[in-house]
C-alpha positions as CSV (number, residue, x, y, z in Angstrom):
1,M,93.6,105.4,52.2
2,T,91.5,106.0,55.3
3,R,94.5,104.3,57.3
4,G,96.4,106.7,56.1
5,L,95.1,109.3,56.6
6,Q,94.5,108.1,60.2
7,I,98.4,107.4,60.6
8,K,99.0,111.1,59.0
9,F,96.9,112.8,62.2
10,I,98.6,111.0,64.3
11,A,101.7,112.1,63.5
12,V,100.6,115.5,62.6
13,F,99.2,115.7,66.4
14,M,101.6,114.2,68.1
15,V,104.6,116.3,66.4
16,I,102.5,119.5,67.6
17,M,102.3,118.1,71.0
18,L,105.8,117.4,71.2
19,L,106.7,120.9,70.0
20,F,104.1,121.9,72.2
21,A,105.2,119.9,75.3
22,L,109.0,121.2,74.6
23,L,108.0,124.5,74.2
24,L,106.5,124.6,77.2
25,A,109.1,122.5,79.0
26,G,111.6,124.5,78.2
27,V,109.8,128.2,79.5
28,V,109.2,125.9,82.6
29,Y,112.7,125.2,82.8
30,Y,114.3,128.7,82.1
31,Q,111.9,130.6,84.2
32,K,112.8,128.2,87.4
33,R,116.5,128.5,86.2
34,S,116.0,132.8,86.1
35,Q,114.5,132.0,89.5
36,L,117.1,130.4,91.0
37,E,119.9,132.5,89.5
38,Y,118.0,135.7,90.7
39,D,117.6,134.0,94.5
40,C,121.2,133.4,94.5
41,M,122.3,137.2,93.5
42,M,119.4,138.5,97.0
43,Y,120.9,136.2,98.9
44,M,124.4,137.6,98.2
45,L,123.1,141.6,97.9
46,N,121.6,140.8,101.1
47,I,125.2,139.7,102.7
48,N,126.7,142.2,101.3
49,N,124.6,145.2,102.6
50,L,125.0,143.5,105.8
51,E,126.1,146.4,108.5
52,N,127.7,144.7,111.4
53,R,130.9,143.2,108.9
54,D,132.8,141.8,112.3
55,G,130.8,139.1,111.8
56,S,127.4,139.9,114.2
57,G,125.4,140.2,111.3
58,D,125.8,136.6,109.8
59,P,122.7,135.5,108.4
60,S,122.6,132.0,108.2
61,M,119.5,131.8,110.1
62,L,117.8,132.5,107.0
63,N,118.7,129.5,105.6
64,Y,120.9,130.7,102.8
65,P,123.1,128.0,100.9
66,P,126.6,128.1,101.9
67,Y,128.4,131.4,101.8
68,F,131.2,132.9,103.0
69,V,132.5,136.6,102.6
70,L,136.1,138.3,102.0
71,E,137.6,141.2,103.1
72,I,140.5,142.1,100.9
73,D,143.2,145.1,102.2
74,N,144.4,146.9,99.7
75,Q,147.4,148.6,101.1
76,T,148.3,144.7,102.3
77,D,146.9,143.2,99.4
78,T,146.1,140.1,102.2
79,S,142.1,139.1,102.9
80,Q,140.4,137.2,105.3
81,V,136.8,135.6,105.9
82,V,134.5,138.2,107.6
83,M,130.9,136.1,107.2
84,G,129.7,132.5,106.5
85,E,132.2,129.5,106.3
86,Y,135.5,129.0,103.9
87,F,134.5,125.6,102.4
88,L,136.8,125.6,99.7
89,G,139.4,124.7,102.7
90,E,138.2,120.9,102.1
91,R,138.9,121.1,98.4
92,G,143.1,122.5,99.3
93,V,142.1,125.9,97.7
94,S,143.4,128.5,99.5
95,T,142.0,132.2,99.4
96,D,144.8,134.1,98.2
97,E,144.4,131.8,95.6
98,L,140.5,132.1,94.9
99,I,141.8,136.6,95.1
100,A,144.4,135.4,92.1
101,M,141.6,133.7,90.4
102,L,139.6,136.8,90.2
103,A,142.6,139.1,89.5
104,G,141.6,141.6,86.6
105,S,138.0,140.4,86.8
106,I,136.1,143.6,86.0
107,E,133.1,142.2,86.2
108,E,130.5,142.8,88.8
109,T,129.7,139.0,89.1
110,G,130.5,135.7,87.8
111,V,130.7,131.9,88.1
112,L,133.8,129.7,88.9
113,E,132.6,126.9,87.0
114,E,134.9,124.5,88.3
115,Y,134.2,125.1,91.5
116,Q,130.7,125.8,91.2
117,I,130.5,129.0,93.4
118,R,129.3,132.3,92.2
119,Y,130.9,135.7,93.5
120,Y,130.0,139.1,93.6
121,N,132.6,142.7,94.0
122,G,130.2,144.4,97.0
123,I,131.5,146.9,99.1
124,R,134.5,149.1,97.8
125,G,136.4,151.5,100.1
126,A,140.0,153.1,99.6
127,E,140.7,150.5,101.9
128,G,139.9,147.3,100.3
129,H,137.1,146.4,98.8
130,R,134.7,143.2,100.1
131,V,133.7,140.1,97.7
132,V,130.4,138.0,98.6
133,F,131.2,133.9,97.8
134,M,128.4,131.8,97.6
135,D,128.1,127.8,96.5
136,V,125.6,127.5,93.8
137,S,126.2,123.8,92.8
138,Y,121.6,123.2,94.2
139,I,120.7,125.1,91.3
140,A,122.1,122.5,89.1
141,A,120.8,119.9,91.3
142,D,117.5,121.6,91.6
143,L,117.4,122.3,87.8
144,G,118.6,118.1,87.7
145,K,115.2,117.5,89.6
146,L,113.5,119.6,87.3
147,R,114.0,117.9,83.8
148,N,113.6,114.6,86.2
149,E,110.7,115.3,87.0
150,I,109.4,117.1,83.3
151,I,111.1,113.5,82.4
152,L,108.6,111.6,84.6
153,I,105.5,113.5,83.7
154,A,106.4,113.6,79.7
155,I,106.7,109.7,79.4
156,P,103.0,109.0,80.7
157,S,101.6,112.2,79.2
158,L,103.2,111.3,75.7
159,G,100.7,108.0,76.3
160,L,98.1,109.7,77.2
161,L,97.8,112.1,73.7
162,L,98.7,108.9,71.8
163,V,95.0,107.5,72.8
164,V,94.0,110.9,72.4
165,A,94.9,110.9,69.1
166,L,93.5,107.7,68.3
167,F,90.6,108.2,69.5
168,L,90.9,111.5,67.5
169,S,92.2,109.9,64.6
170,R,88.9,107.6,64.4
171,R,86.6,110.9,64.4
172,F,88.3,112.7,61.9
173,V,88.8,110.2,59.5
174,R,85.3,109.1,59.8
175,P,83.0,111.2,57.8
176,A,85.7,110.0,55.3
177,K,85.8,106.6,55.3
178,Q,82.1,106.8,55.0
179,A,82.4,108.9,52.6
180,L,84.2,106.5,50.4
181,D,82.1,103.8,51.4
182,E,79.4,105.9,49.7
183,Q,81.2,106.1,47.0
184,R,82.1,103.0,46.4
185,R,78.8,101.7,47.6
186,F,77.1,104.1,45.0
187,V,79.3,102.7,42.6
188,S,78.5,99.2,42.4
189,F,75.3,99.9,42.8
190,A,75.1,101.9,40.0
191,S,77.1,99.6,38.3
192,H,74.4,97.0,38.9
193,E,71.5,99.2,37.9
194,L,73.0,99.7,34.4
195,K,74.4,96.6,34.3
196,T,70.6,95.1,33.9
197,P,69.0,97.2,31.5
198,L,72.4,96.7,29.2
199,S,72.1,93.0,29.2
200,I,68.4,93.2,28.5
201,V,68.9,95.7,25.6
202,S,71.5,93.2,24.6
203,A,69.6,90.1,24.4
204,N,66.9,91.9,22.4
205,L,69.5,92.6,19.4
206,D,70.5,89.2,19.8
207,L,67.0,88.3,19.7
208,L,67.0,90.6,16.4
209,D,69.6,89.5,14.6
210,R,68.6,85.7,15.3
211,T,64.9,86.5,13.9
212,G,65.5,88.4,10.2
213,G,66.0,92.3,12.3
214,D,63.6,94.2,11.5
215,E,61.3,91.9,9.5
216,G,61.3,89.3,12.2
217,P,58.3,88.3,14.3
218,N,59.8,89.0,17.8
219,A,61.2,92.9,16.0
220,A,57.8,95.0,17.6
221,F,58.6,93.5,20.9
222,C,61.8,93.5,21.1
223,Y,62.0,97.0,20.0
224,D,59.5,97.8,22.7
225,N,61.8,96.3,25.4
226,I,64.7,98.3,24.2
227,R,62.6,101.8,24.4
228,Q,61.7,100.7,27.8
229,E,65.5,100.2,28.7
230,C,66.9,103.2,27.2
231,G,64.3,105.2,29.0
232,R,65.1,103.5,32.7
233,M,69.1,103.8,31.8
234,Q,68.3,107.4,31.2
235,A,66.4,108.2,34.1
236,L,68.9,106.6,36.1
237,T,71.8,109.0,34.9
238,E,69.6,111.8,34.9
239,A,69.4,110.5,38.6
240,M,72.8,110.2,39.4
241,V,73.6,113.1,37.9
242,W,71.8,115.3,40.2
243,L,73.4,113.0,43.7
244,A,76.7,114.0,41.7
245,L,76.0,117.8,41.4
246,P,73.6,119.0,44.0
247,G,74.1,122.2,44.5
248,R,72.3,122.8,40.8
249,T,68.5,123.9,41.0
250,G,68.0,125.2,37.4
251,Q,66.4,128.6,36.2
252,E,64.4,129.6,39.3
253,E,60.9,131.5,39.0
254,R,57.6,132.5,40.0
255,L,55.9,129.0,40.0
256,D,51.6,128.5,40.5
257,V,52.1,126.6,42.4
258,T,48.7,125.1,42.9
259,R,47.9,124.6,39.5
260,L,52.2,122.6,39.1
261,L,50.2,120.4,41.9
262,K,46.9,119.9,40.7
263,S,47.6,118.9,37.6
264,E,50.4,116.7,38.3
265,A,47.6,114.6,40.4
266,L,45.5,114.2,37.8
267,R,48.6,112.4,35.8
268,F,49.1,110.7,39.0
269,E,45.6,109.5,39.3
270,V,45.7,107.5,36.2
271,R,48.2,105.6,37.1
272,A,46.7,105.3,40.9
273,F,43.5,104.3,39.7
274,E,45.0,101.3,37.5
275,E,47.2,100.3,40.6
276,G,44.0,100.0,42.6
277,H,43.9,103.0,44.7
278,A,42.6,106.3,45.6
279,L,44.7,109.4,44.9
280,A,42.6,112.2,46.6
281,A,44.5,116.0,46.5
282,D,43.9,118.8,49.1
283,V,45.4,121.9,47.6
284,G,45.7,125.6,48.9
285,E,44.7,128.0,46.6
286,G,46.6,130.7,45.8
287,L,50.5,129.1,46.3
288,T,53.3,130.3,44.5
289,L,57.1,130.2,45.2
290,Q,60.0,131.3,43.6
291,C,62.1,128.2,42.1
292,G,62.7,125.8,39.5
293,R,60.0,124.3,37.8
294,V,62.0,120.9,36.6
295,Q,63.0,120.6,40.8
296,L,59.9,121.4,42.3
297,L,58.4,118.8,39.4
298,T,60.9,116.1,40.2
299,V,60.4,116.7,43.4
300,V,56.7,116.2,43.7
301,D,57.2,113.3,41.0
302,V,59.4,111.3,43.4
303,L,57.2,111.8,46.6
304,L,54.5,110.1,44.5
305,D,56.0,107.6,42.6
306,N,57.3,106.9,46.2
307,A,53.7,106.5,47.7
308,L,52.6,104.6,44.8
309,K,55.2,102.1,44.9
310,Y,54.7,101.1,48.9
311,C,51.0,102.0,48.6
312,A,49.3,99.1,51.0
313,P,47.0,97.1,48.7
314,G,44.0,99.6,47.8
315,G,45.3,101.9,50.1
316,D,44.9,105.5,49.9
317,I,47.0,108.5,48.6
318,R,46.6,111.7,50.0
319,L,48.8,114.9,48.3
320,T,48.2,118.6,50.5
321,A,49.6,121.5,50.3
322,R,49.1,124.7,52.2
323,R,50.5,128.1,53.6
324,C,53.0,127.8,56.3
325,A,51.4,129.6,59.4
326,S,56.0,130.7,60.9
327,I,57.2,134.1,59.5
328,S,59.7,132.1,57.2
329,R,61.9,131.8,54.0
330,R,60.0,128.6,54.1
331,T,56.3,129.7,52.9
332,V,54.5,126.4,51.4
333,Q,54.6,123.2,52.9
334,I,53.6,119.7,50.3
335,S,53.0,116.8,51.6
336,V,52.5,113.4,50.6
337,G,51.1,110.4,52.6
338,N,50.2,107.3,51.9
339,Q,48.9,103.9,53.9
340,G,51.1,100.8,54.6
341,E,53.1,99.7,56.8
342,E,55.1,102.5,59.2
343,I,58.5,103.4,58.4
344,P,60.3,103.0,61.6
345,K,62.0,106.1,63.3
346,R,65.3,104.5,63.0
347,E,65.0,104.6,59.4
348,Y,63.9,108.3,59.3
349,E,67.3,109.7,58.3
350,N,68.2,106.7,56.2
351,I,65.8,106.2,53.3
352,F,67.3,109.6,52.2
353,K,70.8,108.0,51.4
354,P,71.3,106.9,48.0
355,F,69.9,103.2,46.7
356,Y,68.8,102.3,50.3
357,Q,66.2,100.6,50.7
358,T,64.2,99.5,53.8
359,D,63.1,96.2,55.1
360,L,59.4,96.6,53.5
361,G,60.6,96.1,50.1
362,K,62.6,96.5,47.9
363,K,61.7,98.5,44.6
364,G,63.5,100.6,42.4
365,A,66.8,102.1,42.7
366,G,66.7,103.4,45.9
367,L,67.8,107.0,44.3
368,G,64.1,108.9,44.2
369,L,64.6,110.4,48.1
370,A,67.9,110.8,48.1
371,I,67.7,112.7,44.9
372,A,63.9,114.6,46.3
373,R,66.5,115.8,49.5
374,E,69.1,116.9,47.5
375,I,66.4,119.2,45.2
376,I,65.1,120.3,48.2
377,A,68.6,121.3,50.4
378,A,69.7,123.6,46.9
379,L,66.3,125.0,47.3
380,R,67.2,125.4,50.7
381,G,64.2,123.8,52.4
382,Q,63.5,120.9,54.3
383,I,61.8,117.3,54.6
384,R,60.9,115.3,57.1
385,V,59.2,111.9,57.7
386,E,56.0,111.5,59.8
387,Y,53.9,109.0,60.9
388,K,50.2,109.7,61.7
389,E,46.3,109.1,61.0
390,G,47.7,105.5,59.7
391,L,49.6,106.9,57.0
392,N,53.2,108.0,56.1
393,W,53.6,111.6,55.4
394,F,56.7,112.9,53.9
395,I,56.3,116.8,54.6
396,V,58.1,119.1,52.5
397,E,58.6,122.8,53.4
398,L,60.1,125.7,50.8
């Protein structure tokens, strides 16, 4: 899938660049041709406007292209070269034949393609008029040289653009590839996590069938296992829903954060004591927030649960909350810290990814911190990790 996106990106990029290059080359070619034709006309006008019509004003020293000027006598209908050198004689064309080609022409200027010369009907009088002829083969030669230069530049340029397209395509596709990989990983881990409780439920149901059902000796044990695994699947399903809908914040209300945090600290204090830890809460008075109760409780529960799971044996856990000193939308700072092995800084971002677990120990499904960050982001807050005073701190600002 990502390879197909990469190929499409390269194709679109190369087509756009090719069209742009063709447009640019066309503009350069047109401007060059227009400039050459304009210069040619200026040469012819300068030649036509020379005052000395006896040849003494020959402008050959100005490095003009080959030219000649015919003066036609209307009375005798003859012509003679008064300026320049008549170079068409080498091609077997007489001046009379040249004049005959122009007979009936009423245009001021034109091109005789067969001989690659441009003519200009110049000074006119009662006795006759002058016609300036100039060799314009140099225009075709210059344009041909320009075309060759464009091709020589275009070939390596297209190669370079292809390399750039490959580089950009990788960067363009990388987020999509990462999202796809995370999606596959999410589905794989979710399937694995759901498979375990389902297999336990199935095994307990089979045991009930073999030992007499509700009246059997293992009924209470089996039903207790089934309830626990159903609760685990429910929690995992709710967690995956939060990850699928990160923007959901629930109904907001003005919460007494001080009261809520103290209540949660008391609830976790029993569990901490049973696991051999001490939980200390330092919650400031008068803290309030406008947010969803369920979402804030979920964040606090995740951080406290995570602190208990990864706390060192006999280590302490701390919960603090205070009002932020800075004037901003983040008015309350909630911090949860636990004693344990320092989380490497390189892991600070990874631990918030779904199903990610550090080398410090694999406990749980690895969804808690991912859910917490999604909820905090939906509440327009921030969460960060710090290690200080021998504790790993998760600091939330809302």
